[in-house]
N, CA and C of each residue as an Amber inpcrd file, in Angstrom:
protein
    90
 -22.3230000   7.0210000  41.2740000 -22.9590000   6.0900000  39.7350000
 -23.9950000   6.3850000  39.1800000 -25.2800000   6.6570000  39.8990000
 -26.6480000   7.8670000  39.0550000 -25.9860000   9.6460000  39.4240000
 -25.2610000   9.0950000  40.0720000 -25.1210000  11.0900000  40.5140000
 -24.1280000  11.7610000  39.1310000 -23.3950000  10.6740000  39.1130000
 -21.9850000  10.6410000  38.0320000 -22.7940000  10.6180000  36.0550000
 -24.3340000   9.9830000  35.9760000 -24.2120000   9.8720000  34.9870000
 -25.1100000  10.9470000  34.6730000 -26.0270000  11.4930000  35.7770000
 -26.8580000  12.4720000  35.6090000 -26.4090000  13.8310000  35.2580000
 -25.3540000  14.4280000  35.8100000 -23.9650000  15.0830000  36.0030000
 -23.6480000  14.5870000  34.6130000 -23.1740000  13.2380000  33.4620000
 -23.3930000  12.9460000  31.7630000 -23.8600000  13.8930000  31.5740000
 -25.3020000  14.0030000  32.3630000 -26.3780000  14.2710000  30.6370000
 -26.4020000  15.5020000  30.9850000 -26.6740000  15.9400000  31.9760000
 -26.1400000  17.5080000  32.3130000 -25.3700000  18.6430000  31.4190000
 -24.1420000  18.0180000  31.2230000 -22.7770000  18.4010000  30.7820000
 -23.5730000  18.0490000  28.6840000 -23.4860000  16.9280000  29.1250000
 -24.6000000  16.5140000  27.2890000 -25.5550000  17.6700000  26.7140000
 -26.0110000  17.7210000  27.1110000 -27.4170000  19.0270000  27.0230000
 -26.6360000  20.7510000  27.1060000 -25.3920000  20.3460000  28.1900000
 -25.7300000  21.9000000  28.1890000 -24.0890000  22.6490000  26.5310000
 -23.9460000  21.1290000  26.3760000 -22.4700000  20.8700000  24.9300000
 -23.5710000  21.0050000  23.7960000 -24.5960000  20.6480000  23.8070000
 -24.8690000  20.0290000  22.7640000 -25.7560000  21.5020000  21.7280000
 -25.8160000  22.7280000  23.3400000 -26.2890000  23.6910000  23.4620000
 -26.1140000  24.4670000  23.0370000 -24.6620000  24.5340000  23.2570000
 -23.6820000  25.4820000  23.4280000 -23.4590000  25.6130000  21.6020000
 -23.5170000  24.1580000  20.6300000 -23.1710000  23.3790000  19.2590000
 -24.0860000  24.0380000  18.3920000 -25.2860000  24.7560000  18.9670000
 -26.3150000  24.7710000  18.5490000 -25.9640000  26.7120000  18.1310000
 -26.4810000  26.7490000  19.3890000 -25.9370000  28.1390000  19.2280000
 -24.7630000  28.5540000  18.7710000 -23.2680000  27.8640000  18.1050000
 -22.4440000  28.5490000  17.5920000 -22.7220000  27.7350000  15.9110000
 -23.9140000  27.7160000  16.1720000 -24.2130000  27.3180000  14.8430000
 -25.4330000  27.9080000  14.1680000 -25.9280000  28.4500000  14.9610000
 -26.7700000  29.3640000  15.0320000 -26.4400000  30.7420000  13.9100000
 -24.8900000  30.9730000  15.2450000 -24.6650000  32.3710000  14.6570000
 -23.5830000  31.9590000  14.2300000 -23.1160000  30.8230000  13.6580000
 -21.8110000  30.9130000  12.1930000 -23.5420000  31.2990000  10.9470000
 -24.7150000  31.0450000  10.6920000 -25.8780000  30.5370000  10.0330000
 -26.4720000  32.0650000   9.5240000 -25.5910000  33.3290000  11.1090000
 -26.5980000  33.9590000  11.0830000 -25.1180000  35.7040000  10.2570000
 -24.2130000  35.6550000  10.6280000 -23.3890000  36.1460000   9.7680000
 -23.6010000  35.8630000   8.2460000 -23.5950000  34.2810000   7.8360000
 -23.0680000  35.0110000   6.7150000 -24.2510000  35.6740000   5.6650000
């Protein structure tokens, strides 16, 4: 259970990081 939770946390972290990068890229393109 804990392992699963940790994995989810890591996934969320990387997901949001990717999201931020994509947003930054959009702003940069403008």
